[in-house]
Each structure stands twice: as C-alpha cells, then as structure tokens.
VOBA-1610 file (N, C-alpha, C; in pm, whole numbers, padded with zeros to 5 digits, always signed):
BEGIN
Unk+06623-01085+05633Unk+06610-00990+05523Unk+06493-01031+05432Unk+06415-00934+05390Unk+06294-00962+05314Unk+06322-01026+05178Unk+06430-00987+05114Unk+06455-01029+04976Unk+06587-01105+04962Unk+06627-01175+05065Unk+06754-01247+05064Unk+06758-01345+04947Unk+06863-01332+04864Unk+06889-01419+04749Unk+06787-01404+04637Unk+06701-01303+04642Unk+06609-01278+04532Unk+06681-01202+04421Unk+06646-01234+04298Unk+06699-01163+04181Unk+06594-01062+04137Unk+06631-00934+04139Unk+06535-00827+04109Unk+06586-00740+03995Unk+06497-00709+03902Unk+06529-00615+03794Unk+06441-00493+03810Unk+06500-00375+03798Unk+06425-00250+03809Unk+06444-00171+03681Unk+06337-00153+03606Unk+06339-00064+03490Unk+06307+00077+03540Unk+06380+00174+03490Unk+06375+00306+03550Unk+06457+00309+03677Unk+06563+00229+03680Unk+06643+00213+03800Unk+06722+00335+03840Unk+06737+00431+03751Unk+06809+00554+03784Unk+06718+00667+03827Unk+06586+00646+03819Unk+06492+00750+03860Unk+06475+00756+04010Unk+06394+00849+04056Unk+06379+00871+04200Unk+06324+00748+04270Unk+06212+00694+04222Unk+06153+00576+04286Unk+06241+00454+04261Unk+06290+00438+04140Unk+06373+00323+04108Unk+06498+00317+04193Unk+06565+00430+04211Unk+06688+00433+04292Unk+06658+00408+04439Unk+06549+00465+04489Unk+06511+00441+04629Unk+06479+00294+04652Unk+06405+00235+04557Unk+06373+00093+04568Unk+06498+00008+04560Unk+06591+00044+04473Unk+06716-00032+04461Unk+06791-00034+04592Unk+06797+00079+04660Unk+06871+00086+04787Unk+06805-00003+04893Unk+06670+00002+04901Unk+06601-00080+05000Unk+06608-00227+04963Unk+06589-00260+04835Unk+06602-00399+04791Unk+06741-00453+04826Unk+06842-00368+04805Unk+06980-00409+04835Unk+06996-00438+04983Unk+06946-00349+05066Unk+06955-00369+05211Unk+06886-00498+05254Unk+06781-00535+05180Unk+06703-00655+05214Unk+06757-00781+05148Unk+06874-00772+05083Unk+06943-00892+05038Unk+06927-00931+04893Unk+06865-00848+04811Unk+06843-00883+04670Unk+06969-00865+04587Unk+06980-00945+04482Unk+07078-00920+04376Unk+07008-00834+04272Unk+07070-00723+04234Unk+07001-00622+04155Unk+07053-00610+04013Unk+06957-00590+03922Unk+06987-00554+03784Unk+06908-00426+03755Unk+06980-00316+03735Unk+06917-00186+03711Unk+06924-00152+03563Unk+06811-00108+03508Unk+06805-00071+03367Unk+06744+00068+03354Unk+06796+00144+03260Unk+06744+00278+03236Unk+06813+00340+03117Unk+06780+00465+03090Unk+06837+00531+02972Unk+06951+00626+03005Unk+06968+00662+03132Unk+07073+00755+03173Unk+07181+00681+03250Unk+07296+00663+03189Unk+07404+00590+03255Unk+07450+00660+03383Unk+07469+00793+03386Unk+07511+00856+03512Unk+07413+00833+03627Unk+07285+00838+03599Unk+07187+00816+03705Unk+07186+00669+03748Unk+07202+00578+03655Unk+07212+00437+03691Unk+07334+00412+03778Unk+07445+00474+03743Unk+07568+00455+03821Unk+07552+00508+03962Unk+07483+00621+03978Unk+07460+00677+04111Unk+07371+00583+04194Unk+07266+00531+04132Unk+07177+00437+04201Unk+07250+00310+04238Unk+07333+00261+04146Unk+07408+00138+04172Unk+07507+00158+04287Unk+07572+00274+04293Unk+07668+00301+04400Unk+07599+00299+04536Unk+07480+00359+04544Unk+07406+00361+04671Unk+07364+00220+04710Unk+07322+00139+04611Unk+07280+00001+04641Unk+07400-00084+04682Unk+07513-00064+04616Unk+07634-00141+04653Unk+07681-00105+04794Unk+07657+00019+04835Unk+07694+00059+04971Unk+07615-00019+05076Unk+07503-00076+05035Unk+07423-00160+05124Unk+07468-00306+05118Unk+07570-00333+05037Unk+07627-00468+05031Unk+07575-00554+04919Unk+07500-00496+04825Unk+07439-00576+04719Unk+07531-00592+04599Unk+07508-00700+04527Unk+07569-00717+04396Unk+07476-00649+04296Unk+07531-00557+04217Unk+07448-00476+04128Unk+07508-00474+03988Unk+07425-00505+03890Unk+07461-00489+03749Unk+07372-00381+03690Unk+07423-00309+03593Unk+07340-00207+03529Unk+07355-00213+03378Unk+07251-00164+03310Unk+07251-00165+03164Unk+07166-00051+03113Unk+07213+00013+03007Unk+07136+00116+02940Unk+07038+00047+02846Unk+06910+00057+02879Unk+06804-00013+02804Unk+06686+00082+02790Unk+06629+00088+02670Unk+06507+00164+02647Unk+06389+00075+02680Unk+06318+00104+02788Unk+06209+00019+02834Unk+06084+00030+02748Unk+06089+00109+02642Unk+05981+00114+02544Unk+06006+00017+02428Unk+06126-00037+02419Unk+06170-00116+02304Unk+06161-00265+02337Unk+06065-00336+02279Unk+06047-00478+02314Unk+06171-00563+02288Unk+06238-00543+02177Unk+06354-00624+02144Unk+06468-00601+02244Unk+06490-00473+02279Unk+06597-00441+02374Unk+06567-00497+02512Unk+06442-00486+02555Unk+06403-00538+02686Unk+06413-00690+02688Unk+06366-00756+02583Unk+06374-00902+02577Unk+06519-00950+02586Unk+06610-00885+02513Unk+06750-00925+02517Unk+06806-00910+02658Unk+06775-00798+02721Unk+06828-00772+02854Unk+06773-00872+02957Unk+06643-00897+02952Unk+06581-00990+03047Unk+06633-01132+03024Unk+06646-01172+02900Unk+06699-01307+02873Unk+06842-01319+02924Unk+06920-01212+02911Unk+07058-01214+02961Unk+07061-01227+03113Unk+06971-01153+03181Unk+06964-01164+03327Unk+06929-01307+03369Unk+06827-01364+03304Unk+06784-01499+03340Unk+06895-01601+03317Unk+06972-01582+03211Unk+07081-01675+03183Unk+07192-01660+03287Unk+07225-01537+03323Unk+07335-01514+03416Unk+07297-01547+03560Unk+07176-01510+03600Unk+07136-01528+03740Unk+07059-01658+03764Unk+07009-01716+03657Unk+06936-01842+03671Unk+06788-01828+03695Unk+06743-01705+03727Unk+06602-01682+03754Unk+06577-01531+03765Unk+06450-01492+03765Unk+06410-01353+03794Unk+06294-01362+03892Unk+06314-01309+04011Unk+06214-01319+04116Unk+06125-01195+04127Unk+06181-01079+04099Unk+06108-00953+04117Unk+06136-00862+03999Unk+06031-00801+03946Unk+06047-00704+03837Unk+05965-00580+03872Unk+06032-00466+03883Unk+05967-00339+03911Unk+05983-00246+03792Unk+05871-00194+03743Unk+05878-00090+03641Unk+05854+00044+03710Unk+05961+00122+03725Unk+05954+00254+03787Unk+05982+00363+03685Unk+05957+00335+03559Unk+05979+00433+03453Unk+05882+00549+03469Unk+05933+00669+03460Unk+05848+00788+03464Unk+05898+00892+03365Unk+05808+00977+03320Unk+05850+01082+03226Unk+05751+01198+03232Unk+05800+01313+03192Unk+05720+01436+03196Unk+05602+01425+03099Unk+05491+01484+03137Unk+05374+01489+03050Unk+05286+01605+03093Unk+05190+01638+03010Unk+05106+01755+03035Unk+05001+01725+03141Unk+04997+01810+03243Unk+04889+01809+03341Unk+04848+01953+03367Unk+04728+01972+03420Unk+04685+02105+03462Unk+04605+02184+03361Unk+04595+02134+03237Unk+04520+02208+03135Unk+04381+02149+03118Unk+04281+02234+03090Unk+04148+02182+03057Unk+04152+02110+02923Unk+04053+02027+02896Unk+04052+01949+02772Unk+04057+02039+02649Unk+03994+02156+02656Unk+03991+02247+02541Unk+04129+02295+02502Unk+04223+02292+02597Unk+04359+02338+02570Unk+04460+02224+02561Unk+04411+02101+02564Unk+04498+01984+02558Unk+04492+01922+02420Unk+04607+01906+02356Unk+04609+01844+02224Unk+04593+01693+02236Unk+04555+01630+02127Unk+04541+01485+02127Unk+04675+01419+02158Unk+04784+01472+02102Unk+04916+01414+02128Unk+04953+01424+02275Unk+04923+01539+02338Unk+04955+01555+02479Unk+04871+01462+02566Unk+04747+01441+02527Unk+04661+01349+02601Unk+04712+01205+02590Unk+04750+01164+02469Unk+04790+01025+02445Unk+04931+00995+02493Unk+05014+01097+02508Unk+05155+01073+02544Unk+05169+00988+02671Unk+05107+01024+02785Unk+05121+00938+02902Unk+05044+00807+02889Unk+04930+00811+02822Unk+04850+00689+02808Unk+04928+00582+02734Unk+04978+00618+02617Unk+05053+00522+02536Unk+05186+00487+02603Unk+05256+00588+02652Unk+05390+00565+02707Unk+05390+00474+02828Unk+05308+00502+02927Unk+05310+00421+03049Unk+05255+00281+03024Unk+05150+00272+02944Unk+05096+00138+02916Unk+05190+00057+02829Unk+05261+00124+02738Unk+05356+00051+02653Unk+05472-00004+02734Unk+05536+00079+02815Unk+05653+00030+02887Unk+05617-00080+02986Unk+05502-00069+03052Unk+05464-00173+03146Unk+05427-00303+03076Unk+05365-00294+02959Unk+05337-00414+02881Unk+05467-00480+02837Unk+05558-00400+02784Unk+05684-00454+02731Unk+05764-00524+02841Unk+05780-00460+02955Unk+05862-00519+03060Unk+05793-00638+03125Unk+05661-00629+03147Unk+05588-00741+03207Unk+05588-00863+03116Unk+05571-00840+02987Unk+05572-00952+02893Unk+05708-01022+02894Unk+05814-00943+02898Unk+05949-01001+02894Unk+05977-01086+03018Unk+05944-01033+03137Unk+05976-01109+03258Unk+05878-01223+03282Unk+05754-01208+03236Unk+05654-01311+03264Unk+05690-01445+03201Unk+05759-01442+03086Unk+05801-01568+03023Unk+05886-01651+03117Unk+05978-01585+03186Unk+06068-01656+03277Unk+05999-01691+03408Unk+05914-01601+03457Unk+05845-01629+03583Unk+05745-01743+03569Unk+05675-01747+03457Unk+05581-01858+03434Unk+05657-01991+03426Unk+05771-01990+03359Unk+05850-02113+03346Unk+05900-02163+03481Unk+05934-02069+03571Unk+05984-02110+03703Unk+05870-02121+03806Unk+05749-02080+03763Unk+05627-02087+03844Unk+05638-02005+03973Unk+05700-01889+03960Unk+05706-01796+04073Unk+05756-01661+04024Unk+05728-01557+04100Unk+05777-01423+04066Unk+05677-01316+04107Unk+05727-01193+04111Unk+05643-01079+04147Unk+05669-00966+04047Unk+05562-00913+03990Unk+05569-00798+03900Unk+05508-00679+03972Unk+05584-00570+03983Unk+05539-00450+04053Unk+05521-00336+03954Unk+05407-00270+03961Unk+05380-00154+03876Unk+05351-00033+03966Unk+05359+00087+03907Unk+05339+00210+03984Unk+05237+00298+03915Unk+05130+00330+03988Unk+05024+00416+03939Unk+05031+00551+04010Unk+04924+00630+03999Unk+04914+00759+04069Unk+04770+00775+04118Unk+04748+00868+04213Unk+04611+00892+04259Unk+04518+00940+04149Unk+04575+00984+04036Unk+04492+01026+03924Unk+04394+00920+03877Unk+04422+00794+03908Unk+04330+00687+03871Unk+04194+00703+03936Unk+04190+00773+04050Unk+04065+00788+04123Unk+04022+00933+04144Unk+04111+01027+04121Unk+04077+01167+04142Unk+04002+01224+04023Unk+03940+01338+04044Unk+03875+01406+03934Unk+03904+01556+03945Unk+03880+01628+03836Unk+03907+01771+03836Unk+03977+01811+03706Unk+03990+01939+03686Unk+04049+01990+03563Unk+04198+01958+03556Unk+04241+01919+03437Unk+04383+01902+03412Unk+04438+01764+03439Unk+04350+01668+03472Unk+04398+01534+03505Unk+04369+01431+03397Unk+04314+01472+03286Unk+04253+01375+03195Unk+04352+01273+03140Unk+04470+01316+03097Unk+04569+01220+03047Unk+04626+01134+03158Unk+04660+01197+03271Unk+04712+01124+03385Unk+04609+01024+03438Unk+04483+01066+03443Unk+04377+00977+03492Unk+04362+00856+03401Unk+04365+00878+03271Unk+04347+00768+03177Unk+04462+00668+03186Unk+04587+00719+03197Unk+04700+00626+03202Unk+04704+00552+03335Unk+04671+00621+03445Unk+04678+00556+03576Unk+04568+00451+03591Unk+04448+00486+03551Unk+04338+00389+03558Unk+04365+00272+03465Unk+04420+00301+03347Unk+04454+00194+03254Unk+04560+00101+03309Unk+04661+00157+03375Unk+04769+00075+03432Unk+04716-00011+03547Unk+04626+00044+03626Unk+04569-00036+03734Unk+04483-00150+03679Unk+04406-00123+03573Unk+04330-00229+03509Unk+04420-00335+03448Unk+04528-00291+03384Unk+04627-00383+03329Unk+04684-00473+03438Unk+04717-00414+03553Unk+04777-00489+03662Unk+04680-00594+03717Unk+04554-00556+03733Unk+04455-00652+03781Unk+04439-00769+03683Unk+04427-00735+03556Unk+04410-00839+03454Unk+04531-00930+03447Unk+04650-00872+03457Unk+04772-00951+03451Unk+04781-01045+03571Unk+04737-00997+03687Unk+04736-01082+03806Unk+04646-01203+03785Unk+04532-01182+03722Unk+04442-01293+03694Unk+04500-01392+03594Unk+04572-01340+03496Unk+04630-01427+03395Unk+04746-01509+03450Unk+04831-01446+03531Unk+04954-01513+03574Unk+04941-01584+03708Unk+04835-01556+03782Unk+04818-01617+03912Unk+04824-01769+03912Unk+04758-01838+03818Unk+04763-01985+03817Unk+04904-02040+03797Unk+04995-01957+03747Unk+05134-02000+03730Unk+05224-01955+03845Unk+05163-01907+03954Unk+05240-01871+04072Unk+05303-01733+04069Unk+05261-01649+03975Unk+05319-01516+03961Unk+05223-01412+04017Unk+05273-01326+04106Unk+05193-01221+04167Unk+05215-01087+04095Unk+05111-01004+04095Unk+05120-00869+04039Unk+05062-00772+04141Unk+05140-00673+04180Unk+05095-00571+04275Unk+05122-00433+04217Unk+05019-00350+04217Unk+05032-00212+04170Unk+05034-00120+04292Unk+05132-00033+04300Unk+05147+00060+04412Unk+05109+00199+04363Unk+05021+00265+04440Unk+04970+00396+04400Unk+05012+00503+04501Unk+05133+00557+04490Unk+05175+00664+04581Unk+05127+00800+04533Unk+05118+00893+04626Unk+05095+01032+04589Unk+05230+01091+04547Unk+05228+01219+04510Unk+05353+01290+04483Unk+05442+01284+04606Unk+05572+01273+04583Unk+05668+01266+04693Unk+05755+01390+04691Unk+05740+01473+04794Unk+05810+01602+04795Unk+05961+01585+04789Unk+06014+01478+04850Unk+06159+01460+04850Unk+06211+01406+04718Unk+06121+01379+04623Unk+06165+01336+04489Unk+06183+01455+04396Unk+06138+01572+04436Unk+06134+01684+04343Unk+06272+01730+04298Unk+06372+01711+04382Unk+06507+01758+04346Unk+06567+01676+04233Unk+06522+01552+04215Unk+06583+01464+04115Unk+06484+01411+04012Unk+06361+01458+04017Unk+06257+01400+03933Unk+06201+01501+03833Unk+06148+01448+03723Unk+06079+01531+03625Unk+05956+01599+03685Unk+05908+01549+03798Unk+05785+01604+03855Unk+05802+01749+03900Unk+05925+01791+03930Unk+05945+01931+03971Unk+05903+02025+03860Unk+05945+01998+03737Unk+05907+02084+03625Unk+05758+02070+03594Unk+05708+01948+03601Unk+05567+01924+03568Unk+05475+01995+03666Unk+05501+01976+03795Unk+05418+02042+03896Unk+05440+02193+03896Unk+05563+02234+03864Unk+05592+02377+03857Unk+05508+02447+03752Unk+05488+02382+03638Unk+05404+02440+03533Unk+05260+02452+03579Unk+05212+02351+03652Unk+05074+02355+03701Unk+05057+02471+03799Unk+05152+02485+03891Unk+05145+02594+03989Unk+05150+02730+03918Unk+05239+02742+03821Unk+05252+02869+03748Unk+05125+02903+03673Unk+05063+02801+03611Unk+04939+02825+03536Unk+04828+02874+03628Unk+04832+02827+03755Unk+04731+02870+03850Unk+04768+02996+03925Unk+04886+03053+03894Unk+04929+03174+03960Unk+04964+03153+04105Unk+05011+03034+04140Unk+05041+02998+04279Unk+05191+02972+04292Unk+05258+03031+04390Unk+05399+02997+04414Unk+05413+02847+04437Unk+05523+02790+04388Unk+05537+02645+04392Unk+05529+02588+04533Unk+05595+02651+04628Unk+05591+02600+04765Unk+05450+02601+04821Unk+05373+02704+04786Unk+05234+02710+04830Unk+05152+02601+04765Unk+05184+02570+04639Unk+05110+02464+04569Unk+05134+02329+04637Unk+05260+02303+04674Unk+05292+02179+04744Unk+05221+02173+04879Unk+05220+02286+04950Unk+05151+02291+05079Unk+05003+02262+05061Unk+04945+02313+04955Unk+04805+02285+04927Unk+04781+02139+04898Unk+04876+02076+04827Unk+04863+01933+04798Unk+04869+01852+04927Unk+04959+01890+05016Unk+04969+01822+05145Unk+04840+01833+05225Unk+04773+01947+05214Unk+04652+01970+05293Unk+04535+01882+05248Unk+04546+01821+05129Unk+04438+01734+05082Unk+04451+01592+05137Unk+04556+01562+05210Unk+04577+01428+05264Unk+04531+01421+05410Unk+04488+01304+05452Unk+04445+01287+05591Unk+04562+01299+05688Unk+04682+01265+05645Unk+04798+01274+05732Unk+04861+01412+05732Unk+04812+01500+05645Unk+04867+01634+05638Unk+05006+01641+05581Unk+05045+01540+05507Unk+05177+01536+05445Unk+05172+01443+05326Unk+05277+01447+05247Unk+05289+01356+05133Unk+05377+01237+05171Unk+05364+01125+05102Unk+05453+01012+05131Unk+05596+01045+05092Unk+05690+00973+05150Unk+05831+00991+05115Unk+05877+00878+05023Unk+05987+00903+04955Unk+06046+00799+04870Unk+06078+00674+04950Unk+06132+00691+05069Unk+06168+00576+05150Unk+06045+00493+05187Unk+05936+00560+05218Unk+05813+00488+05253Unk+05763+00405+05135Unk+05767+00462+05017Unk+05723+00390+04898Unk+05816+00273+04871Unk+05947+00296+04882Unk+06045+00190+04857Unk+06030+00076+04958Unk+06007+00110+05084Unk+05989+00007+05186Unk+05867-00079+05155Unk+05760-00016+05110Unk+05641-00094+05077Unk+05665-00184+04957Unk+05737-00133+04858Unk+05768-00215+04740Unk+05847-00339+04780Unk+05942-00323+04873Unk+06019-00438+04919Unk+05930-00539+04989Unk+05838-00490+05072Unk+05745-00581+05139Unk+05658-00655+05037Unk+05601-00581+04941Unk+05513-00643+04842Unk+05586-00747+04758Unk+05717-00726+04737Unk+05797-00820+04659Unk+05838-00942+04738Unk+05823-00936+04869Unk+05876-01041+04956Unk+05775-01153+04978Unk+05825-01263+05034Unk+05738-01376+05065Unk+05641-01346+05178Unk+05663-01239+05253Unk+05567-01200+05357Unk+05435-01153+05296Unk+05438-01114+05170Unk+05317-01072+05100Unk+05272-01180+05001Unk+05302-01305+05032Unk+05281-01415+04937Unk+05135-01434+04895Unk+05040-01384+04974Unk+04899-01397+04939Unk+04844-01272+04871Unk+04929-01175+04845Unk+04883-01050+04784Unk+04906-01050+04635Unk+04799-01038+04560Unk+04809-01020+04414Unk+04681-00953+04365Unk+04691-00887+04251Unk+04577-00814+04198Unk+04539-00695+04282Unk+04630-00651+04370Unk+04601-00543+04465Unk+04651-00409+04413Unk+04579-00304+04449Unk+04624-00168+04427Unk+04654-00109+04564Unk+04780-00088+04596Unk+04820-00043+04728Unk+04811+00110+04736Unk+04729+00160+04826Unk+04704+00303+04841Unk+04809+00365+04932Unk+04906+00434+04874Unk+05010+00503+04951Unk+04996+00654+04931Unk+04872+00701+04932Unk+04844+00841+04905Unk+04842+00929+05030Unk+04880+00873+05145Unk+04878+00945+05273Unk+04737+00992+05309Unk+04638+00928+05249Unk+04500+00962+05280Unk+04436+01061+05185Unk+04502+01094+05075Unk+04437+01176+04974Unk+04320+01099+04913Unk+04334+00968+04909Unk+04228+00877+04868Unk+04197+00786+04985Unk+04070+00749+05001Unk+04029+00658+05107Unk+03956+00542+05041Unk+04007+00422+05058Unk+03947+00304+04996Unk+03831+00252+05080
//
C-alpha cells in the first residue's frame, strides 16, 4: 500500500476532490483526519473512507481561520504523533467568464485572496510539525487557468498562478528540512459536477455564452489532447502517488493532469 501507516489530513475533506482523495488514501493504508465546514459532507466522505478499512476522524474547521487550523493540526499531531501528508482541497464558487470591464474588484480578488489565504494557513500550520519531524508532504491544487489565456479567466488565472508560485517557493523553503511540496493541476472533472460548486459556476459561463451546458462541457473536452476531461479517481490516484515514498524525489513540481489541454 502506498500510504501504509501514514497520517494524512485533508482540508476540504467533504468536497469532491477531498472526498475522492480520502477514499484512495484510505485504500492505500493512511490514517485520515478530514476537516471542512459541512458536517454532512464530511460524514459522507468519512463513511466511504471507512469502507476501505481506514481509521477516520473528522472535524468542522474553517480553513481560512489560522487559530482554528492551528488548534486542529496541533490536536492531530498530539493524538497521532506525527503528520505525514497534508492536502488542501478547499474550493469555492467564484466569478469566471466575464470580461474585465464587467468584473468588480471584489469579484476579482475573491478567489485570489481566498485560495492563497487557505493554502498559506494550512501549510503554515502543518509545516511546523513536518519541519520538526524532518519529513512530510504538502499537496496543493491549482487549475489550468495558471497557464491559459482568454476572456473571463482573470481572477482564476491570478489565483492559480499565485498558488503555483507559492508551492514552488514553499518547496524551496522546506526542502532542506525534508518536506516535499507538490502542486497538482487538474482540469475540470465532469464527474465532480453533481457534488461540486463548479456545476453552478460553469453553468453561468455557458449561459452567458448562450450555449447549452452539455454542449459547453463537450466543447471543453474537445480542447484536450485525450478528447476527455480527467476524472476524480484519476486525480485522487495521482495525489496518493505524489504523497507516497515512491515520489520521494518529487518536490517543487506542478503536475499537469489537464488531459492535454496544456502541454508542458
């Protein structure tokens, strides 16, 4: 098993990516601590992970709140004795699809501040323990917006590029202490739409363009070299690999899981 006896914390553990990662981490032998703001969604994710045989704890935690995150992380470290893997899978709705002339400053800054804040808060909290134990893996999640261009991407592009820069810099800072940082950049995942905020977000973009939603998704698929979008399971499987000792030489990397929408 890739993560046998590893202690993993997932912020955004009740979301689509967080829950998928929890299930795969569980199958691979990790002890899980799931954190998020929706108790029902956390409970559903925990039930699926426990069905894989994992020990799972959950807590309602606001991943934007430094004090709340610090308390939770310190409690995990005290109870489990260490923290080996930390994934921030927090996601939230934000404005996409509008030209700059129709985008307010607040709408532009909402994803920039929000995503960079939560990743800073959670990485800072876990890094204290990982540096002390001289090992650990911090996983972040970006989007193809970091490299794409076009109308309506300005806030998403700024937050994604900023998060990738943050991840690279953090890898350089923590590497001498044995801590790895890997940023995963998946494209939209069609099978996440039923449970994710992205359904409403992408739906607004399609509506603004006068395109039926299913046609809009088909158009998005056509921009990839594989002719399809990645799945939640594929992203979760990669996250488990990146967190494992099989990827022990990987740090400061941006993993392209865009199904070929981007070519490195």
